[in-house]
C-alpha positions in Angstrom: 18.2 20.6 41.8 20.4 17.8 43.5 23.5 16.5 41.9 22.4 13.8 39.5 24.3 10.6 38.6 24.9 9.8 35.0 22.8 6.7 35.3 19.6 8.2 36.8 17.7 9.4 33.8 14.2 7.8 34.0 12.0 5.7 36.2 8.6 4.0 36.0 5.9 4.5 38.6 2.5 3.0 39.4 -0.2 4.2 41.7 -0.8 2.0 44.7 -3.9 1.0 46.6 -3.0 3.8 49.0 -3.3 6.3 46.1 0.4 7.1 46.3 2.9 6.6 43.5 5.6 3.9 43.9 8.5 3.3 41.6 8.7 -0.2 40.1 11.6 0.3 37.7 14.5 2.8 37.6 17.4 3.5 35.2 20.0 3.1 38.1 19.1 0.0 40.1 22.6 -0.2 41.5 22.3 2.9 43.6 18.5 3.0 44.0 16.6 0.2 45.8 13.1 0.3 44.4 11.5 -1.8 47.2 9.3 0.7 49.0 10.6 3.6 46.9 7.9 6.2 46.6 7.7 9.3 44.4 5.7 12.4 45.1 3.2 13.3 42.4 2.6 17.0 41.2 -0.6 17.4 43.2 1.1 16.2 46.4 4.1 18.4 45.8 2.0 21.5 45.4 0.2 20.6 48.7 3.6 20.3 50.4 4.6 23.8 49.1 1.4 25.2 50.6 2.3 23.6 53.9 5.8 25.0 53.7 4.6 28.5 53.1 3.9 29.5 56.7 7.5 28.5 57.6 8.9 31.3 55.4 8.6 33.8 58.3 10.5 31.4 60.5 13.5 31.1 58.2 12.7 28.5 55.6 15.6 27.9 53.2 14.1 27.2 49.8 17.4 26.1 48.4 17.2 23.0 50.7 13.8 22.2 49.3 15.1 22.5 45.7 18.2 20.3 46.4 16.2 17.6 48.2 14.4 16.4 45.1 15.0 15.1 41.6 12.4 16.5 39.2 10.7 14.1 36.7 8.3 14.9 33.9 5.7 12.5 32.4 7.1 11.0 29.1 4.6 8.3 28.4 1.7 6.3 29.9 2.4 2.6 29.5 0.0 -0.2 28.6 0.1 -1.5 32.1 -1.0 1.9 33.5 2.4 2.7 34.8 3.9 6.0 33.9 7.3 6.5 32.3 9.0 9.5 33.9 12.1 11.3 32.5 14.5 13.3 34.6 14.3 17.1 33.8 16.9 19.7 34.6 14.3 22.3 35.6 14.2 23.9 39.0 11.3 22.1 40.6 10.2 25.2 42.5 10.1 27.5 39.4 8.8 25.2 36.7 5.2 25.6 35.8 4.9 22.1 34.3 3.5 19.4 36.6 6.5 17.5 37.9 7.0 14.4 40.0 9.5 14.8 42.9 11.8 12.0 43.9 13.6 12.6 47.2 17.4 12.3 47.2 17.7 9.5 49.7 21.0 8.0 48.4 22.4 9.0 51.8 19.5 8.6 54.2 21.3 10.1 57.1 23.3 13.0 55.7 21.9 13.6 52.2 19.9 16.6 50.9 16.5 15.0 51.8 17.7 14.2 55.4 18.8 17.9 55.7 15.4 19.1 54.6 13.6 16.9 57.1 15.9 18.2 59.9 15.3 21.8 58.8 11.5 21.7 58.5 11.3 19.8 61.8 13.1 22.6 63.7 11.0 25.3 61.9 7.7 23.5 62.7 8.6 23.3 66.4 9.7 27.0 66.3 6.4 28.0 64.8 4.3 25.9 67.2 6.1 27.4 70.2 5.4 30.8 68.8 1.7 30.3 68.2 0.7 28.1 71.1 1.2 28.9 74.8 2.6 25.6 76.1 3.3 25.0 79.7 6.8 23.8 78.6 8.4 24.5 75.3 7.8 21.9 72.6 11.0 20.0 71.6 12.3 18.6 68.3 12.6 15.2 70.1 8.9 15.1 70.7 8.1 15.5 67.0 10.8 13.0 66.0 9.2 10.5 68.4 5.9 11.0 66.7 7.5 10.3 63.3 9.1 7.1 64.6 5.9 5.8 66.0 4.1 6.4 62.7 6.8 4.7 60.7 6.9 1.7 63.2 3.2 1.4 62.8 3.6 1.2 59.0 6.4 -1.4 59.4 4.4 -3.6 61.7 1.5 -3.6 59.2 3.9 -4.6 56.4 3.9 -1.4 54.4 6.5 1.3 53.6 6.1 4.9 54.7 5.6 7.1 51.7 7.7 10.3 51.5 4.5 12.4 51.2 3.2 10.9 54.4 6.6 11.5 56.1 6.6 15.2 55.1 3.0 15.9 56.0 3.4 14.3 59.4 6.0 17.0 60.1 4.3 19.9 58.4 0.9 19.2 59.9 2.1 18.2 63.4 0.3 19.6 66.4 0.6 18.0 69.9 -2.4 16.0 71.1 -4.8 18.2 72.9 -3.8 21.4 71.1 -4.8 23.1 67.9 -3.8 26.1 65.9 -6.1 29.1 65.9 -8.3 29.5 62.8 -7.5 32.4 60.5 -11.1 33.5 60.7 -11.7 36.3 63.2 -14.7 36.0 65.4 -16.5 38.8 67.1 -15.3 39.2 70.7 -17.8 38.2 73.4 -17.9 41.7 74.9 -19.0 43.1 71.5 -21.7 40.4 71.1 -23.1 41.3 74.5 -23.1 45.0 73.7 -24.9 44.3 70.4 -27.5 42.2 72.2 -28.1 45.1 74.7 -28.5 47.6 71.9 -31.0 45.4 70.1 -33.0 44.9 73.3 -33.4 48.7 73.7 -35.0 49.0 70.2 -38.8 48.9 70.1 -39.7 45.8 68.0 -42.6 47.7 66.4 -40.6 50.8 65.4 -38.6 51.0 62.3 -35.3 52.6 63.2 -34.8 54.3 59.8 -38.3 55.8 59.9 -37.8 57.1 63.4 -34.6 58.9 62.3 -36.3 60.4 59.3 -39.2 61.6 61.4 -36.9 63.1 64.0 -35.0 65.0 61.3 -38.2 66.2 59.7 -39.6 67.5 63.0 -36.4 69.3 63.7 -36.5 70.9 60.3 -40.1 72.1 60.9 -39.1 73.6 64.2 -36.3 75.5 62.5 -38.7 76.8 59.9 -41.2 78.1 62.5 -38.4 79.9 64.4 -37.2 81.5 61.2 -40.7 82.7 60.2 -41.2 84.2 63.7 -37.8 85.9 63.6 -38.6 87.2 60.1 -42.0 88.7 61.1 -40.4 90.5 64.1 -37.7 92.1 62.0 -40.0 93.1 59.1 -42.8 94.8 61.2 -42.6 98.6 60.4 -41.4 100.5 63.5 -44.1 103.3 63.2 -47.0 100.9 62.7 -49.2 100.8 65.8 -50.9 97.5 66.6 -54.7 97.7 66.6 -55.1 97.2 70.3 -52.9 100.1 71.2 -54.7 102.4 68.7 -58.1 101.7 70.4 -56.6 102.6 73.8 -55.4 106.0 72.5 -58.8 106.8 71.3 
């Protein structure tokens, strides 16, 4: 959890028309400018954790995630539909209770949240270069340019960029014209062609299972006939003269 100031103990938030939560009152208005100050709700934060998970194998530092946010729990729902949130000392990554996450943006350039943005940007680029065969390696600058364009678009339209949007822009970024492979494995084309050939060789009017049963039955009958013949040959008395030979002797 980030270092808290003595004055930051609670805040009030309301859901906006964009379905994001925005702070409209805070216990420390001196250090926190509430104009355009968003807060990430529990559902959004869980989604961010899901997006962060693939970055674990590329060196994600979870302590940076923890330090980048102040954790707030719901204390009361106000009459005006705003929610009173109280600061909690819990580790936002370990707590099972639904918590709101307020990014630590007191220092927008060198603070914990800025460090997290820099960290996940580098890891996202590293992951994309590993998974996609680019003609030239993707760079951090290209992703940062994408973020700036998105934020400039919001500014020109007179709205603030919510922190959830900022984070998902990074964690879901894929260059135009490319896409990540789906997790679902498909049957290779060569196997499909072999399967079609096998099916073409099967007589449509013959049940494969019945054919196999018939073949095994016939083989069993042949084995029985051979065994009976062999048995008769070995059980015929040696001194017994066949009828045809006896008539010849007479």
